[in-house]
N, C-alpha and C positions, 0 to 999 in steps of 0.2 A: 504493500500500500504506500502510495506516495505521501510525502510530508506536506503540510499546509504551505501554500505559497510557492510550490515548485511544480513543474510539469512532470509527466511520466518519464520523459527523457532524463530530467535532472535527478529523479529518484534512482534511476538505473545507473547513472554516472555519479560517483562520489564527488567529482570535481564540479558538477553542475550546481549543487547547493552552495558550495563555496563561492563559485563565480557569481551566483545570484546575490549573495550577501555582499560581495565586493562591489557589485554594480550599485546596490542600494546605498552602501556606505559612501561611495563616491558622489552619488546624487545628493545625499543628505549634506555632506560637507559643502558642496557647491551651493545648495539652497540656503545655508546659513550665511553665505556671503552676499548674494544678490540674485535676482531673477535672471539677469544677463548671464551670470556665471552658471546658473542651473541649465539654461538653454545651451550654453557652450559645451558643458559637460555631456549633455544628452547627445549633441551632434557628434562629439568625439566617440561616445560609446557605440553609436550605430554606424560609425565610419561614413557618415553622410552629412546632411544638413538638417537644421532644426529651426523652426520659426514659431513664435507666439503671435498669432494674427488676431487683431481686434477689428470688428466690423466698422468702427468709426475711425480709429487712429491708424489703421493699417497694420504694419509690422511693428509690434512692441519691442520684441527682441529677435535678433536673427543671427545665426552663425552658419556659414559666413554671411557678411553683410550683403553679398551679391545674391543670396538666396531669398531676400525679403519679398521681391515681387512674385517669385514662384510660390512662396508660402501663402501669400495673400490670395493668389489665383486658385490655389488648391483648396483653401478654406471656403472660397466662394462657390467653387464648382467641383465637389469631390469626385464626381463620376468621370471627370476628364483627367483625373490624376489617381488612378487606382493603385499605383505603386506606393503612394504615401499613406502613412498611418496618421489618423486624426483622433484627438480626444478633446472634449470640452474641458476648459481649465480657466478658472478665475474670471468668468465672464467673457472669455475669448476662446480661441481654438488653437490647440497645440498641433503642429504639423511636423512630422518626422519623415525624412526620406532616407531609409537605411541603404548602406552599401550592398553590393551584390553578394558579398561573402558572409554577411551577418545572418545568422539563423533567424527565422521568423519569430520563434518564441522569445529570443533575447530582445529583438526589436520591440515586440509587443510589451515585454516587461519594462523596458526603458520608457516607453511611451506612457504606460499606466502609472508607473512610479513618479515620473516627472509631472504628469498632470495632477496627481494627488498632492505632491509637494507645492505645486503652484497654487492649488486651492488653499492649502494651509497658509501659505504666505498671503494670499488674498484675504483670508479671514482675519489674520492678524492686522493687515493693513486697514480692513474695515473697522476694527475695534478702535484704531487710532484716528480714523478719518473724521469722526464727529468732532473731536477736539480740534483737529487741523482746520476743518471747515469753519468752525466758530472763530478761530484765529484769523482766517482770511477775511471773514465778514467784518471783524473788528478793524483790520487794517484798511479795508475799503471805506468804512465809515470815517476813519481818521483822515484819509485822503480827502474825502468830501468835506470834512470839517476844516480843511486848510492846514492840517499838520503834515505837510508834504516833506519838510526837512527831516522830521523825526522818523517818518516811515522810510524815506530814502536812506537815511543813515543806518537804519536797522537792516535794510535789504542789500545795500551796496554802495552807500556813499554817493559820490558824484558820478558814478557810472550810469545810474538810471536817471535820465533827464526828461523823457517824454512818456506819454501814456496814450494808448488806444483803448477805447471803452466800447463794450457791447452790452446792450440791455435786451433781455429776452423775456417774453411773456407767453403764457399758454397753459392749457390744462395739465400738461405733463411736465411742468418745470421740475418737480422733485426728482423724477426719474432722469430727466435730461441732465440735472446737476450731477448725479452720480456717474452717468455715462461720460460726461465731459470731464469730470475729475479724473476718471481712469485714463481717458484718452490724452489729456494734457499732462498728467503726472506732475502737478505743480510742486515746485521746491522753493523754499525760502532761504536757500544757501546764500550767505553773504558774498558780496563782491562778484556776483554773476553778471553777465552782460545783459540778461533779460530775466524777467520774473513775471509770472502770470498769477493773478489773484482771482479767486472765484468766490463770490459771496451771494447770499440770499438776503435781499432787502425788500421788505414789504411785499412779499409774494412774487417777486421777479428775480431772475438770475442776472447778476452783474459780473461781467468778466473784464478785468482791467489788466492789460498787458503793458508792463513797464519796460522800457528799453532805452536805447541811446539814439533816439531820433527816427529810427526806421525799424521795420520788422520784416521777417522773411515770409509772411503770409501763412505760416503754419496754423496759428490760432484761428485766423479767418477761415481757413479750410475746414477746421474741426467744428467751429461754430456753425458754418453753413451745413455741414453734414448732420449735425445734431438737430438743427432747426428743421431740416427736411424730414428726418426720421421721426421726430416727436411732434411735428406740426406746430412749431413755435414761430412767433413773429419777432424779428430782431432789428434793432437799430445800431449803427456803428458810427463812432466819431473819433477823429484823430488821424494821425498822431498830433497831439498838442503838448506844449510844455507841461511838466508835471504840476506846476503851480496852477494851471488852468483845468485841473481835473474836474472841478464842479461844472465848468462850462462844457467839457466833453460829455459829462454825465447827462446834463440836460439836453444837449444836442442829440445824443443817441436816442433819448426818449422821443424827441420830436421826429427824428427819422423813422422810428419804429411805427409811428402812426401812418406812414406812407407804405408800409409793408403789406403784402397781400399773399394769398396762397400761391400765386404764380411767381412772386418775388419776395421770399421770406426774410431776406436780410437786405437792408437799405442803408448805404452810407449817408452820413449827414450832408456831405458836400454834394450829394445827388438830389437832396430835397430842396426844392425851390429853384433848381437849375431850369432855365427857361430858354425856349427857342425865340422868345420875343426880345429879351434884353440885348442880344447881339445885333438886332436889327435897328435899334434906336440910335439916333445920332449921338455919338459918344459925349461930346463936350456939353451940349445943352442938357442931356440926360444927367450927367454927373453934377453940373451946376445946380439943376433943379433939386436933385436928391440932397446935395449938400445944404441947400437953403432950407429944405423941409426938415432935415434932421438936426439942424444947428442947435435947437434948444435941448437936445437929448444927450445924455452921457452914453458911454459904451455899455454900461449896465442897463440903461433904459432900452437901448436898441436891442440888446440880447433878449430881454424880457419880451419885447414886442415881437421879435422874430420867432421865438419859441411859441408864443401865443398864436400867431398867425399860421405857423406851420402845423401846430397840433389841432387848431380849429375850435378850441373851447378853453375857457378859463380853468375848469377843473383839471383837464388834461395838462395844461400848461403848469398848473400848480404842482401836479404830481411829478412832472418832468424837472421842475426847478427846485423841488423839495420845500415848497412853501404851502401855506394854507390857501384855499380858494378865496377866502375873504381878503387876504393880503394881496393876492394878484388882482382882485377886483378893485381894491383901493388904489393900487399903483396905476392901473390902467385909467381909472378916473382922473388921477393926477396928471398922467401923460396926455389925456384928452384935453385937459385945461392948458398944458404947456404948448400943445400943438394947435390949439384953438380949432378943434375939429371934433365931430361926433364919431368916435371910434367904433360905435356900434353899427354904423352904416356900412353896408356891403361894398359900395363903391369906394368909400374912404379906406377901408381895409385893403382892397385890391391895389389902390394907389400907394398906400403905405408900404405894402410888401414890395411893390415895384421900386420904391425909393430905397428900401433896405437892401435890395439886391444890387443896387447900382455900384459901379466901380468908383474908387476914390477919385476925386477931381484932380486933374494934373496941376492946377494952380489953385492953392488954398485961398488966395485973395479973391479969385473969381467966385469961389464957393461962398465966401462970406458976403460978397456984395450982391450975389444973385444976378449977375450981369446978363442983361438981355432977356430975362424971363418974366419980368413984371412981378406983380404981387403974387406971393406964394400961398396957395390954398390947396389942401388935400382933396377938396370936393371936385376940383377940375384940374386937368392937366394943361400945361402951357402949350400954346400953338406950336405946331411943328414937331411934337414929340411922338404922339400916337397916330396923327392924321397924315402919315406919309404913305407912299405907294407900297413900300416894303411892309409896313405894319398892317395895312389893309389887306395885302395879299396873305400875310400870316393869318389874320383873323378869318378870312374867307376859307382858307385851307383847314382851319380848326373847326369852325361851326357851320360852314356852308352846307347847304342841302338839307338842313333840318326842316321838317314839315312845320307849318305855322303853329299847330297846337302844341307840338313838342317844344318849339322855341319859346312860346309864351309860358308854358309850364316850367321849363328849365329856368327862365329868367326870374319868374316869381319865386321858385324854390331857392335860388341863390340869394335873392333879396331877403329871404327869411332865414339866412345862414344855414341852409341845408336842413331845415326843420320841416318835416312832411306835413304835420297836422295843421299848422297855421297857413302854410301854402295851399293845402287842399281846401281849407275853409275860404280863402280869398278867391280861389279858382272856382269854387262851388262844384267840386268833384269829390268823389270818394277817395279816401287815402289809398286804398288799393289801386284805384285807377291811376292816381298820380305816381305811385310806386312802379307800376307797369310802364308808364310813360318814361320815367327816369331810367329804367332798365333799357328801354329802346334808345334813349339818348346816349347812354354809356356805350352801347353796342355800335351806334352810328358814329360816334366820335372816337371810338377806340381809346377811351380815357377812363381812368379810375376816379369816379366821382366821390369816392370816400377820402381822397387826398385833398386837404384844404388848399394847398398851393395850386393844384390843378383846377379846383373850383374858382380860385381867384383869377387865373388866366382865362378861363372860359367866360367869366363875367366881363373881363375887359374885351374879349373878342366879340361877345354879343353886343356890347355897347358900340364897338367900332364898326360893326356891320348893320346896325339898326337902321331900318328905313321907315319904320312906324313906331308907335309908342310901346309895342310889346305889352299892351295892357291886358290884364285878365278879362276886362269887359269885352275885348275883341276876340276872345277865345271862340273858335268855331263850335257851334252847338248842333247836336244831332237829335235832340229831343229825348224823351224818356226820363226816368228818375235819375240816372247817373249823370246825364248832361243837361240838366234842366236849364231853361232860359232864365236870365236875370229879370 
């Protein structure tokens, strides 16, 4: 009768049991050092290659390094690699390719033992992970509170100068946090050239990559994969100087509100990018914007930009880390400084246009408002949006809309994308208006959920208006749904 843990061949051969013990001992010693050493020892024992492949991170460990791609492909499609041994291990897949002279029972033993040891290491890491995650969240909070010097000194002194921030939301954030943690394998080793912090703040996942002004895109690729796999929406901002971490944090939230199921991660510098602004005459545009924004500080402009990009005060408050009441109070004060009704949809579209403008080439011209007359946000100066290029852009964006869709869309935008009051003014059912808006989105091939897109459409509708676009002019077809006024 064979002994436990040995094959029949090993029982018949006295050296088989000894060899099995030696194999186990070698793997145990390697496992006490690191996962990489364990994989390297497994590859040596099977006289081939070994890879620990993660579905998100790709190859976690690989010996030799050149085998990483083969290991990932084998884990993704086992039937195409029948010569490989595969075992689930620590949330990933262990792939072994034994040499031709290695007995199958020995290769199977190495695979099983290595997978078991990887599981043990994973369980130990999971026990420590909760404490490490809390530490990461604390460091993220310290960065957002402005304690950048203390955090940078802890992590690497003057080596870490910039931050790239990702903010992810969705129903599966807790699971995504665990998966991303395993994929990133974050370390707080001092004096490293880069450090990734992952924290859970107020139900969302915040990833802060600290580096020396640029990154290799690894974290971006991992965040993109996790977002797709767990159906999360993400915003990205940076790289920005470490001292501007709060700005990057709020910009990432503003960008996230432009994310959709078709585009799950959106960079902040892509939010508000416009096909219109490059068409405007540069010098008058910059002078007008400089005159409009002259009463505002940089902090004022950032608050307004986040508010206009997110599309609501509560969302802006969440992005900025302020209360909704504080944001409302500050916007009322900014309305007074700008002498404009910031609740008006046209004013908001013009203000966003001003905030997008490039800096004027001559500051003196910006201060004097040369050649643009009295500055008011309610109207644009002559020669800015009433050019052939701007009109061509507007026709290309909203041209071809049927009259009832154009009127409904104009009314809905005037009510800040609120369906109920727009439907009441149009005297149609909310479901009818929702169906019309769906048709508008399909015709325009635009995401009407994006506040910056809505602002541009509002400008395009005004630039191409030939009549009042009045709800009273809405074509009626009789019946309860389209009753006459």
